VOKOLKE-121053 format. One record per residue (C-alpha): residue number from 1; residue in three letters; chain; x, y, z. Coordinates in nm, 3 decimals. Layout:
- NUM | ALA | A | X | Y | Z
...
// end
This chain:
- 1 | MET | A | 12.824 | 8.176 | -14.106
- 2 | GLN | A | 12.814 | 7.808 | -14.188
- 3 | ILE | A | 12.592 | 7.651 | -14.452
- 4 | ASP | A | 12.439 | 7.311 | -14.378
- 5 | HIS | A | 12.452 | 7.155 | -14.726
- 6 | ALA | A | 12.306 | 6.822 | -14.611
- 7 | SER | A | 11.998 | 6.994 | -14.470
- 8 | ILE | A | 11.951 | 7.199 | -14.786
- 9 | GLU | A | 11.981 | 6.890 | -15.007
- 10 | ALA | A | 11.733 | 6.700 | -14.790
- 11 | HIS | A | 11.477 | 6.981 | -14.814
- 12 | LEU | A | 11.532 | 7.020 | -15.188
- 13 | GLY | A | 11.480 | 6.647 | -15.239
- 14 | ILE | A | 11.147 | 6.664 | -15.055
- 15 | ALA | A | 11.039 | 6.969 | -15.256
- 16 | GLU | A | 11.143 | 6.802 | -15.584
- 17 | ASN | A | 10.945 | 6.489 | -15.497
- 18 | GLU | A | 10.637 | 6.699 | -15.413
- 19 | LEU | A | 10.666 | 6.888 | -15.743
- 20 | LEU | A | 10.711 | 6.563 | -15.938
- 21 | ASP | A | 10.411 | 6.409 | -15.761
- 22 | HIS | A | 10.197 | 6.708 | -15.862
- 23 | LEU | A | 10.326 | 6.686 | -16.220
- 24 | GLY | A | 10.259 | 6.312 | -16.219
- 25 | GLU | A | 9.896 | 6.370 | -16.120
- 26 | LEU | A | 9.854 | 6.611 | -16.414
- 27 | ILE | A | 10.017 | 6.377 | -16.665
- 28 | LYS | A | 9.817 | 6.080 | -16.533
- 29 | ALA | A | 9.488 | 6.271 | -16.566
- 30 | ASP | A | 9.568 | 6.371 | -16.925
- 31 | ALA | A | 9.686 | 6.020 | -17.020
- 32 | ARG | A | 9.360 | 5.877 | -16.881
- 33 | GLU | A | 9.166 | 6.132 | -17.086
- 34 | PHE | A | 9.360 | 6.046 | -17.405
- 35 | ALA | A | 9.351 | 5.665 | -17.358
- 36 | PRO | A | 9.120 | 5.463 | -17.584
- 37 | LYS | A | 8.796 | 5.395 | -17.397
- 38 | ASP | A | 8.672 | 5.062 | -17.541
- 39 | THR | A | 8.627 | 4.918 | -17.190
- 40 | GLY | A | 8.791 | 5.184 | -16.972
- 41 | THR | A | 9.034 | 4.926 | -16.830
- 42 | LEU | A | 9.340 | 5.087 | -16.987
- 43 | ALA | A | 9.253 | 5.437 | -16.865
- 44 | ALA | A | 9.184 | 5.307 | -16.514
- 45 | SER | A | 9.521 | 5.127 | -16.508
- 46 | ILE | A | 9.726 | 5.443 | -16.565
- 47 | ASP | A | 9.903 | 5.557 | -16.251
- 48 | HIS | A | 10.214 | 5.741 | -16.140
- 49 | GLU | A | 10.483 | 5.709 | -15.876
- 50 | VAL | A | 10.773 | 5.919 | -15.754
- 51 | ASP | A | 11.083 | 5.757 | -15.611
- 52 | ASP | A | 11.398 | 5.950 | -15.522
- 53 | GLN | A | 11.332 | 6.240 | -15.765
- 54 | VAL | A | 11.225 | 6.004 | -16.048
- 55 | LEU | A | 10.870 | 6.026 | -16.185
- 56 | ARG | A | 10.713 | 5.727 | -16.360
- 57 | VAL | A | 10.375 | 5.742 | -16.533
- 58 | GLY | A | 10.234 | 5.436 | -16.706
- 59 | SER | A | 10.017 | 5.127 | -16.699
- 60 | ASN | A | 10.077 | 4.777 | -16.569
- 61 | LEU | A | 9.876 | 4.626 | -16.858
- 62 | ASP | A | 10.075 | 4.439 | -17.122
- 63 | ARG | A | 9.857 | 4.580 | -17.400
- 64 | ALA | A | 9.929 | 4.942 | -17.302
- 65 | ILE | A | 10.247 | 4.946 | -17.511
- 66 | TRP | A | 10.055 | 4.796 | -17.808
- 67 | MET | A | 9.803 | 5.079 | -17.786
- 68 | GLU | A | 10.071 | 5.345 | -17.746
- 69 | GLU | A | 10.299 | 5.226 | -18.026
- 70 | GLY | A | 10.073 | 5.005 | -18.240
- 71 | THR | A | 10.171 | 4.663 | -18.375
- 72 | LYS | A | 10.302 | 4.535 | -18.705
- 73 | PRO | A | 10.117 | 4.260 | -18.892
- 74 | HIS | A | 10.176 | 3.931 | -18.712
- 75 | VAL | A | 10.057 | 3.572 | -18.685
- 76 | ILE | A | 9.852 | 3.461 | -18.384
- 77 | ARG | A | 9.879 | 3.093 | -18.291
- 78 | PRO | A | 9.696 | 2.907 | -18.014
- 79 | LYS | A | 9.887 | 2.869 | -17.686
- 80 | ASN | A | 9.666 | 2.648 | -17.471
- 81 | ALA | A | 9.451 | 2.476 | -17.733
- 82 | ARG | A | 9.486 | 2.316 | -18.073
- 83 | ALA | A | 9.293 | 2.593 | -18.249
- 84 | LEU | A | 9.166 | 2.950 | -18.210
- 85 | PHE | A | 8.794 | 3.015 | -18.186
- 86 | TRP | A | 8.581 | 3.315 | -18.088
- 87 | PRO | A | 8.210 | 3.398 | -18.105
- 88 | GLY | A | 8.120 | 3.467 | -18.466
- 89 | ALA | A | 8.409 | 3.268 | -18.616
- 90 | GLU | A | 8.310 | 3.036 | -18.902
- 91 | HIS | A | 8.518 | 2.751 | -18.755
- 92 | PRO | A | 8.829 | 2.697 | -18.540
- 93 | TRP | A | 9.150 | 2.832 | -18.693
- 94 | ALA | A | 9.503 | 2.692 | -18.665
- 95 | LEU | A | 9.641 | 3.047 | -18.696
- 96 | VAL | A | 9.524 | 3.397 | -18.772
- 97 | ASN | A | 9.709 | 3.659 | -18.975
- 98 | HIS | A | 9.654 | 3.976 | -18.774
- 99 | PRO | A | 9.683 | 4.293 | -18.988
- 100 | GLY | A | 9.845 | 4.492 | -18.707
- 101 | THR | A | 9.706 | 4.770 | -18.494
- 102 | MET | A | 9.734 | 5.142 | -18.556
- 103 | ALA | A | 9.901 | 5.332 | -18.271
- 104 | GLN | A | 9.673 | 5.530 | -18.040
- 105 | PRO | A | 9.924 | 5.729 | -17.833
- 106 | PHE | A | 9.802 | 5.849 | -17.496
- 107 | LEU | A | 10.113 | 5.865 | -17.274
- 108 | ARG | A | 10.341 | 6.067 | -17.504
- 109 | PRO | A | 10.077 | 6.334 | -17.577
- 110 | ALA | A | 10.010 | 6.364 | -17.203
- 111 | LEU | A | 10.381 | 6.399 | -17.133
- 112 | TRP | A | 10.443 | 6.669 | -17.395
- 113 | ILE | A | 10.167 | 6.911 | -17.293
- 114 | ARG | A | 10.319 | 7.244 | -17.197
- 115 | ARG | A | 10.248 | 7.305 | -16.829
- 116 | GLU | A | 10.290 | 7.611 | -16.612
- 117 | ALA | A | 10.473 | 7.583 | -16.279
- 118 | ALA | A | 10.226 | 7.577 | -15.992
// end
C-alpha cells in the first residue's frame, strides 16, 4: 500500500480553507454586531478573507483601529486650509486639543468568543 501524501495535503488544505471561511463568517457577523453604530459605516466595512490557510477579519477604514484601540489626547491641525471650522464652532481654530477617544473594541471580542466546531 502506498500513501499519496501530496493528495492528502491538497485535500486537507481545501478542508482547512473551508473551515476558516466558515469561522470567518461567524467572527465577521459578531464583529459587525459589536461595532459602534453611529452611522453603520464601520460595521458594513467589516469583512473576512481566507488565503492559503490564513484567515483575516477586519475593516479597510482607517478609523477602525481608532475605534478598536482608542486614541490618546492629541492635537488636530488643519491640513488643507489655514484653520479648522465645523458647524456650531464659535470661530475658525488654528488647532484643536482633542481629549482622545475611549476604545470600543469590536474585533477582539468577536475573535475570542468560544465557538463549537461545526
